[in-house]
C-alpha atoms as a printed R data frame, in Angstrom:
    type eleno elety resid chain resno       x       y       z
1   ATOM     1    CA   UNK     A     1 -12.211  -8.536 -16.439
2   ATOM     2    CA   UNK     A     2  -9.984  -5.510 -13.433
3   ATOM     3    CA   UNK     A     3 -12.729  -6.161 -10.904
4   ATOM     4    CA   UNK     A     4 -11.459 -10.519 -10.330
5   ATOM     5    CA   UNK     A     5  -8.196  -8.536 -10.090
6   ATOM     6    CA   UNK     A     6  -6.927  -8.931  -6.670
7   ATOM     7    CA   UNK     A     7  -3.517  -6.023  -7.046
8   ATOM     8    CA   UNK     A     8  -3.299  -3.126  -9.263
9   ATOM     9    CA   UNK     A     9  -1.623  -2.718 -12.321
10  ATOM    10    CA   UNK     A    10   0.494  -0.411 -13.212
11  ATOM    11    CA   UNK     A    11   1.750   0.211 -16.997
12  ATOM    12    CA   UNK     A    12   5.052  -0.679 -17.432
13  ATOM    13    CA   UNK     A    13   7.510  -0.227 -20.559
14  ATOM    14    CA   UNK     A    14  10.635  -2.310 -19.773
15  ATOM    15    CA   UNK     A    15  12.676  -5.289 -20.759
16  ATOM    16    CA   UNK     A    16  11.998  -8.573 -19.332
17  ATOM    17    CA   UNK     A    17  15.059 -11.178 -19.243
18  ATOM    18    CA   UNK     A    18  13.356 -14.486 -18.702
19  ATOM    19    CA   UNK     A    19  15.229 -18.240 -18.589
20  ATOM    20    CA   UNK     A    20  13.598 -20.823 -18.597
21  ATOM    21    CA   UNK     A    21  12.044 -24.368 -16.134
22  ATOM    22    CA   UNK     A    22  15.130 -25.896 -17.628
23  ATOM    23    CA   UNK     A    23  17.699 -22.708 -17.372
24  ATOM    24    CA   UNK     A    24  18.673 -22.892 -21.127
25  ATOM    25    CA   UNK     A    25  19.446 -19.508 -22.755
26  ATOM    26    CA   UNK     A    26  17.887 -16.663 -22.378
27  ATOM    27    CA   UNK     A    27  14.084 -14.631 -23.624
28  ATOM    28    CA   UNK     A    28  13.807 -11.333 -23.488
29  ATOM    29    CA   UNK     A    29  10.629 -10.111 -23.282
30  ATOM    30    CA   UNK     A    30   8.788  -6.090 -23.534
31  ATOM    31    CA   UNK     A    31   6.077  -5.656 -21.081
32  ATOM    32    CA   UNK     A    32   2.920  -3.981 -21.353
33  ATOM    33    CA   UNK     A    33   1.388  -3.592 -17.014
34  ATOM    34    CA   UNK     A    34   2.648  -4.993 -13.688
35  ATOM    35    CA   UNK     A    35   1.327  -5.737 -10.746
36  ATOM    36    CA   UNK     A    36   2.241  -7.439  -7.023
37  ATOM    37    CA   UNK     A    37   1.374 -10.639  -8.452
38  ATOM    38    CA   UNK     A    38   2.638 -10.977 -12.033
39  ATOM    39    CA   UNK     A    39   2.520  -8.622 -15.535
40  ATOM    40    CA   UNK     A    40   1.445  -8.593 -19.454
41  ATOM    41    CA   UNK     A    41   4.321  -9.974 -21.435
42  ATOM    42    CA   UNK     A    42   4.148  -8.474 -24.927
43  ATOM    43    CA   UNK     A    43   5.949 -10.908 -27.734
44  ATOM    44    CA   UNK     A    44   5.475 -12.649 -30.366
45  ATOM    45    CA   UNK     A    45   7.273 -15.541 -29.233
46  ATOM    46    CA   UNK     A    46   4.955 -17.109 -27.110
47  ATOM    47    CA   UNK     A    47   5.019 -20.146 -24.865
48  ATOM    48    CA   UNK     A    48   2.326 -22.541 -22.710
49  ATOM    49    CA   UNK     A    49  -0.090 -21.677 -20.504
50  ATOM    50    CA   UNK     A    50   1.475 -23.323 -16.456
51  ATOM    51    CA   UNK     A    51   5.505 -23.018 -17.813
52  ATOM    52    CA   UNK     A    52   7.914 -21.458 -15.592
53  ATOM    53    CA   UNK     A    53  10.410 -18.777 -16.247
54  ATOM    54    CA   UNK     A    54  12.527 -17.338 -13.441
55  ATOM    55    CA   UNK     A    55  12.769 -13.496 -14.849
56  ATOM    56    CA   UNK     A    56  14.756 -10.233 -14.426
57  ATOM    57    CA   UNK     A    57  13.353  -6.796 -14.412
58  ATOM    58    CA   UNK     A    58  14.222  -3.564 -14.120
59  ATOM    59    CA   UNK     A    59  11.419  -0.304 -12.272
60  ATOM    60    CA   UNK     A    60  12.540   3.162 -12.787
61  ATOM    61    CA   UNK     A    61  14.685   4.999 -10.046
62  ATOM    62    CA   UNK     A    62  15.379   0.891  -8.857
63  ATOM    63    CA   UNK     A    63  19.409   0.511  -8.910
64  ATOM    64    CA   UNK     A    64  18.797  -3.365  -8.123
65  ATOM    65    CA   UNK     A    65  16.490  -5.270 -11.059
66  ATOM    66    CA   UNK     A    66  13.386  -7.141  -9.705
67  ATOM    67    CA   UNK     A    67  13.767 -11.265  -9.894
68  ATOM    68    CA   UNK     A    68  10.742 -13.663  -9.422
69  ATOM    69    CA   UNK     A    69  10.869 -17.325 -10.152
70  ATOM    70    CA   UNK     A    70   7.170 -17.217 -12.331
71  ATOM    71    CA   UNK     A    71   4.421 -18.957 -14.643
72  ATOM    72    CA   UNK     A    72   2.259 -18.289 -17.526
73  ATOM    73    CA   UNK     A    73  -1.114 -18.513 -16.585
74  ATOM    74    CA   UNK     A    74  -3.148 -17.217 -20.131
75  ATOM    75    CA   UNK     A    75  -1.342 -16.957 -23.370
76  ATOM    76    CA   UNK     A    76  -2.842 -13.539 -26.211
77  ATOM    77    CA   UNK     A    77  -2.407 -16.315 -29.007
78  ATOM    78    CA   UNK     A    78  -4.559 -13.614 -31.457
79  ATOM    79    CA   UNK     A    79  -4.593 -10.362 -30.080
80  ATOM    80    CA   UNK     A    80  -7.898  -8.441 -31.393
81  ATOM    81    CA   UNK     A    81  -7.479  -4.638 -32.845
82  ATOM    82    CA   UNK     A    82  -5.302  -2.741 -30.602
83  ATOM    83    CA   UNK     A    83  -4.043  -5.464 -28.523
84  ATOM    84    CA   UNK     A    84  -0.773  -7.248 -27.923
85  ATOM    85    CA   UNK     A    85   0.155 -10.513 -28.230
86  ATOM    86    CA   UNK     A    86   1.395 -11.794 -25.249
87  ATOM    87    CA   UNK     A    87   1.136 -13.875 -21.686
88  ATOM    88    CA   UNK     A    88   0.250 -13.382 -19.103
89  ATOM    89    CA   UNK     A    89   2.367 -14.082 -15.942
90  ATOM    90    CA   UNK     A    90   2.013 -14.740 -12.348
91  ATOM    91    CA   UNK     A    91   4.680 -14.050  -9.900
92  ATOM    92    CA   UNK     A    92   5.368 -17.016  -7.660
93  ATOM    93    CA   UNK     A    93   8.460 -16.156  -5.376
94  ATOM    94    CA   UNK     A    94  10.287 -13.357  -4.595
95  ATOM    95    CA   UNK     A    95  12.640 -11.979  -1.972
96  ATOM    96    CA   UNK     A    96  10.744  -9.539   0.124
97  ATOM    97    CA   UNK     A    97  12.538  -6.619  -0.606
98  ATOM    98    CA   UNK     A    98  11.642  -6.942  -4.251
99  ATOM    99    CA   UNK     A    99   7.948  -7.350  -3.410
100 ATOM   100    CA   UNK     A   100   7.932  -4.684  -1.932
101 ATOM   101    CA   UNK     A   101   9.443  -2.536  -4.015
102 ATOM   102    CA   UNK     A   102   7.233  -3.918  -6.507
103 ATOM   103    CA   UNK     A   103   4.500  -3.515  -4.514
104 ATOM   104    CA   UNK     A   104   5.472   0.699  -3.586
105 ATOM   105    CA   UNK     A   105   5.548   1.238  -8.150
106 ATOM   106    CA   UNK     A   106   2.115  -0.253  -8.290
107 ATOM   107    CA   UNK     A   107   0.912   1.831  -5.479
108 ATOM   108    CA   UNK     A   108   2.300   4.982  -6.384
């Protein structure tokens, strides 16, 4: 599957704080990896494919969090051995500064 990816992925173990499309409540997910195009969020609480999120997460060595709009592109409901349950998300929008910081982190 890695040959189908457009962006280099890098392991990242931080907390993602998310709001849903309605802006109600706040969800927290752990991350497994991140790229300039998206991330894998580890969780037992799974959203549906196509759901939109507004999220915030930190990067090592950066004071300000990354803020982005994203959508769920796939869900792993039944993880196999040595797999985490969770969701793949695609970043739909973020500031140019945040996108540069994320690209520098994943390429570094």
